[in-house]
C-alpha positions as CSV (number, residue, x, y, z in Angstrom):
1,M,-13.6,2.6,-8.2
2,K,-14.3,-0.7,-9.9
3,V,-11.6,-3.3,-10.2
4,P,-11.2,-4.4,-13.8
5,R,-12.1,-8.1,-14.4
6,A,-9.3,-10.5,-14.7
7,G,-8.0,-10.6,-18.2
8,T,-6.1,-13.1,-20.3
9,R,-2.6,-12.2,-19.2
10,A,-0.1,-15.1,-18.8
11,A,0.2,-16.6,-15.3
12,G,2.5,-14.7,-13.1
13,V,2.2,-11.4,-15.1
14,L,0.7,-8.6,-13.0
15,T,-1.2,-5.6,-14.3
16,D,0.3,-2.2,-13.5
17,S,-2.2,-1.7,-10.7
18,E,-1.4,-5.2,-9.2
19,E,2.3,-4.4,-9.4
20,Q,1.7,-1.1,-7.6
21,V,-0.2,-2.9,-4.8
22,A,2.4,-5.7,-4.6
23,R,5.3,-3.3,-4.3
24,L,3.6,-1.4,-1.5
25,V,2.9,-4.7,0.3
26,Q,6.6,-5.4,-0.1
27,Q,7.4,-2.1,1.6
28,G,5.4,-3.3,4.6
29,M,2.3,-1.2,4.1
30,R,-1.1,-2.3,5.5
31,N,-4.1,-2.7,3.3
32,R,-5.7,0.5,4.6
33,D,-2.5,2.5,4.0
34,I,-2.2,1.1,0.5
35,A,-5.8,2.1,-0.2
36,A,-5.2,5.6,1.0
37,A,-1.9,5.9,-1.0
38,L,-3.6,4.7,-4.2
39,H,-7.0,6.3,-3.6
40,Y,-8.7,2.8,-3.6
41,S,-11.1,1.4,-1.0
42,P,-9.6,-1.2,1.4
43,R,-11.8,-3.8,-0.3
44,T,-10.3,-3.0,-3.7
45,V,-6.9,-3.6,-2.2
46,E,-8.1,-7.0,-0.9
47,V,-9.4,-8.0,-4.4
48,Y,-6.1,-7.0,-6.0
49,L,-4.2,-9.0,-3.3
50,S,-6.3,-12.0,-3.9
51,R,-5.5,-11.9,-7.7
52,I,-1.9,-11.3,-7.0
53,Y,-1.6,-14.3,-4.7
54,T,-3.3,-16.5,-7.2
55,K,-1.2,-15.3,-10.1
56,L,2.1,-15.7,-8.2
57,S,1.1,-18.8,-6.4
58,V,1.7,-17.3,-2.9
59,S,-0.4,-17.4,0.2
60,S,1.1,-14.6,2.4
61,R,2.5,-11.1,2.3
62,L,5.9,-12.5,3.2
63,E,5.9,-15.0,0.3
64,L,4.8,-12.2,-2.0
65,A,7.7,-9.9,-0.9
66,R,10.1,-12.8,-1.4
67,R,8.7,-13.6,-4.9
68,L,9.0,-9.9,-5.9
69,D,12.6,-9.9,-4.8
70,T,13.4,-12.8,-7.1
71,R,11.6,-11.2,-10.0
72,R,13.9,-8.2,-10.3
């Protein structure tokens, strides 16, 4: 599966796929488990995480989980 190229969404706004990946990270899942759950390759999950980290200005899974908690 190809990951769509980054679009023109506002900073901090995640696509539906990025949101799915981010929520699974928040639940404590590993990249390979996320890949299996969403039928992606582990590399696709890495690409999504890289984009998510950039969009949300975070640098770790823990920071991502905390940021998601504050977005609710």
